[in-house]
C-alpha atoms as an extended CHARMM CRD file, in Angstrom:
* protein
*
        81  EXT
         1         1  UNK       CA             17.5910000000       17.8250000000        0.6860000000  PROA      1               0.0000000000
         2         2  UNK       CA             21.3690000000       17.6740000000        1.0850000000  PROA      2               0.0000000000
         3         3  UNK       CA             20.9470000000       16.4360000000        4.9000000000  PROA      3               0.0000000000
         4         4  UNK       CA             19.2070000000       13.4000000000        3.4810000000  PROA      4               0.0000000000
         5         5  UNK       CA             21.5340000000       12.9110000000        1.0490000000  PROA      5               0.0000000000
         6         6  UNK       CA             24.7150000000       13.5170000000        3.0830000000  PROA      6               0.0000000000
         7         7  UNK       CA             23.3000000000       10.9080000000        6.0420000000  PROA      7               0.0000000000
         8         8  UNK       CA             21.9580000000        8.2160000000        3.3670000000  PROA      8               0.0000000000
         9         9  UNK       CA             25.8640000000        8.4290000000        1.9870000000  PROA      9               0.0000000000
        10        10  UNK       CA             27.3170000000        7.8560000000        5.3470000000  PROA      10              0.0000000000
        11        11  UNK       CA             24.7220000000        5.3260000000        6.2870000000  PROA      11              0.0000000000
        12        12  UNK       CA             25.3710000000        3.7380000000        3.3820000000  PROA      12              0.0000000000
        13        13  UNK       CA             29.1550000000        3.3950000000        3.0360000000  PROA      13              0.0000000000
        14        14  UNK       CA             28.7700000000        2.2360000000        7.0340000000  PROA      14              0.0000000000
        15        15  UNK       CA             26.5160000000        0.0350000000        6.1010000000  PROA      15              0.0000000000
        16        16  UNK       CA             28.4820000000       -1.5640000000        2.9900000000  PROA      16              0.0000000000
        17        17  UNK       CA             31.1440000000       -2.2090000000        5.0260000000  PROA      17              0.0000000000
        18        18  UNK       CA             29.5030000000       -3.5840000000        7.7490000000  PROA      18              0.0000000000
        19        19  UNK       CA             27.5860000000       -6.0270000000        5.4250000000  PROA      19              0.0000000000
        20        20  UNK       CA             30.4180000000       -6.5440000000        2.5200000000  PROA      20              0.0000000000
        21        21  UNK       CA             33.7450000000       -5.4650000000        3.9290000000  PROA      21              0.0000000000
        22        22  UNK       CA             33.6510000000       -2.4720000000        1.0360000000  PROA      22              0.0000000000
        23        23  UNK       CA             31.2240000000        0.4400000000       -0.4190000000  PROA      23              0.0000000000
        24        24  UNK       CA             29.2620000000        0.1330000000       -3.4390000000  PROA      24              0.0000000000
        25        25  UNK       CA             30.2140000000        3.2490000000       -4.6250000000  PROA      25              0.0000000000
        26        26  UNK       CA             29.1380000000        7.5330000000       -4.1570000000  PROA      26              0.0000000000
        27        27  UNK       CA             25.8830000000        6.5700000000       -6.2540000000  PROA      27              0.0000000000
        28        28  UNK       CA             24.8300000000        3.1290000000       -4.5860000000  PROA      28              0.0000000000
        29        29  UNK       CA             25.5570000000        3.8600000000       -1.2240000000  PROA      29              0.0000000000
        30        30  UNK       CA             23.0050000000        6.6890000000       -1.1160000000  PROA      30              0.0000000000
        31        31  UNK       CA             20.3440000000        5.1820000000       -2.3920000000  PROA      31              0.0000000000
        32        32  UNK       CA             21.2130000000        2.3220000000        0.1280000000  PROA      32              0.0000000000
        33        33  UNK       CA             21.5260000000        4.5550000000        3.0780000000  PROA      33              0.0000000000
        34        34  UNK       CA             17.8380000000        6.3960000000        1.8440000000  PROA      34              0.0000000000
        35        35  UNK       CA             15.6630000000        3.0010000000        1.5730000000  PROA      35              0.0000000000
        36        36  UNK       CA             17.7030000000        2.1230000000        4.8000000000  PROA      36              0.0000000000
        37        37  UNK       CA             16.5290000000        4.8990000000        6.7700000000  PROA      37              0.0000000000
        38        38  UNK       CA             13.1010000000        4.5630000000        5.8160000000  PROA      38              0.0000000000
        39        39  UNK       CA             13.7240000000        0.7370000000        6.5870000000  PROA      39              0.0000000000
        40        40  UNK       CA             15.2060000000        1.4600000000        9.9940000000  PROA      40              0.0000000000
        41        41  UNK       CA             12.5680000000        4.0540000000       10.7540000000  PROA      41              0.0000000000
        42        42  UNK       CA              9.4440000000        1.5480000000        9.7550000000  PROA      42              0.0000000000
        43        43  UNK       CA             11.5880000000       -2.0710000000       11.6960000000  PROA      43              0.0000000000
        44        44  UNK       CA             12.2330000000        0.1850000000       14.9010000000  PROA      44              0.0000000000
        45        45  UNK       CA              9.1220000000        1.8950000000       15.1410000000  PROA      45              0.0000000000
        46        46  UNK       CA              7.4240000000       -1.8320000000       14.4520000000  PROA      46              0.0000000000
        47        47  UNK       CA              9.9800000000       -3.4960000000       17.4630000000  PROA      47              0.0000000000
        48        48  UNK       CA              8.5500000000       -0.1590000000       20.2070000000  PROA      48              0.0000000000
        49        49  UNK       CA             11.7610000000        0.8090000000       19.5490000000  PROA      49              0.0000000000
        50        50  UNK       CA             12.6580000000        5.0340000000       19.6490000000  PROA      50              0.0000000000
        51        51  UNK       CA             15.5430000000        6.8460000000       18.6580000000  PROA      51              0.0000000000
        52        52  UNK       CA             15.7980000000       10.3400000000       19.2010000000  PROA      52              0.0000000000
        53        53  UNK       CA             16.0460000000       12.8110000000       16.5350000000  PROA      53              0.0000000000
        54        54  UNK       CA             18.6660000000       14.8960000000       15.4750000000  PROA      54              0.0000000000
        55        55  UNK       CA             21.5250000000       14.1850000000       13.0830000000  PROA      55              0.0000000000
        56        56  UNK       CA             23.2690000000       11.2460000000       15.5100000000  PROA      56              0.0000000000
        57        57  UNK       CA             19.7610000000        9.6810000000       15.6010000000  PROA      57              0.0000000000
        58        58  UNK       CA             19.0620000000        9.4390000000       12.2640000000  PROA      58              0.0000000000
        59        59  UNK       CA             22.2880000000        8.0550000000       11.4800000000  PROA      59              0.0000000000
        60        60  UNK       CA             22.1500000000        5.3190000000       13.7920000000  PROA      60              0.0000000000
        61        61  UNK       CA             18.6390000000        4.6150000000       12.2480000000  PROA      61              0.0000000000
        62        62  UNK       CA             19.5680000000        4.7160000000        8.4190000000  PROA      62              0.0000000000
        63        63  UNK       CA             22.5390000000        2.3100000000        9.6820000000  PROA      63              0.0000000000
        64        64  UNK       CA             20.9100000000       -0.1500000000       11.3210000000  PROA      64              0.0000000000
        65        65  UNK       CA             18.1000000000        0.0580000000        8.0640000000  PROA      65              0.0000000000
        66        66  UNK       CA             20.6210000000       -0.0580000000        5.8210000000  PROA      66              0.0000000000
        67        67  UNK       CA             22.6400000000       -2.9110000000        7.1820000000  PROA      67              0.0000000000
        68        68  UNK       CA             18.8590000000       -5.7060000000        7.9820000000  PROA      68              0.0000000000
        69        69  UNK       CA             17.9250000000       -4.0730000000        4.4230000000  PROA      69              0.0000000000
        70        70  UNK       CA             21.0420000000       -5.3340000000        3.1650000000  PROA      70              0.0000000000
        71        71  UNK       CA             21.2400000000       -8.6750000000        5.0870000000  PROA      71              0.0000000000
        72        72  UNK       CA             17.8480000000       -9.4650000000        3.8600000000  PROA      72              0.0000000000
        73        73  UNK       CA             18.6840000000       -8.9670000000        0.0070000000  PROA      73              0.0000000000
        74        74  UNK       CA             21.4690000000      -10.8290000000        0.4390000000  PROA      74              0.0000000000
        75        75  UNK       CA             19.3830000000      -13.6930000000        1.8640000000  PROA      75              0.0000000000
        76        76  UNK       CA             17.1580000000      -13.6570000000       -0.9780000000  PROA      76              0.0000000000
        77        77  UNK       CA             19.7610000000      -13.3230000000       -3.2480000000  PROA      77              0.0000000000
        78        78  UNK       CA             21.3040000000      -16.6540000000       -1.6580000000  PROA      78              0.0000000000
        79        79  UNK       CA             18.3270000000      -18.9190000000       -1.1810000000  PROA      79              0.0000000000
        80        80  UNK       CA             17.2940000000      -17.4920000000       -5.5230000000  PROA      80              0.0000000000
        81        81  UNK       CA             20.4040000000      -19.3600000000       -6.2250000000  PROA      81              0.0000000000
C-alpha cells in the first residue's frame, strides 16, 4: 500500500509540474497519480504499448496516465466554459 502511495505521489507531482507548472498539494497529487496509474495502464494497453513492470515502469505508466488525465480534464473544463 505504501508503494502505491509513493508512486502516486511522485507521478502526481511530476504530472502537475508538466501540465500546470506546479503541483496540487500532497493529497491531490496522490489522487491524480493513482488515478493516472490506472488510466495510463488502460491507455497504454489499448494502444498496444507494454511497459516493463517494476518501480521505473510503474512510475512511467503513472506519469503518462496522470498527464493524459489532466490534459483531458483541462480540455473538458475549457469546453464547458
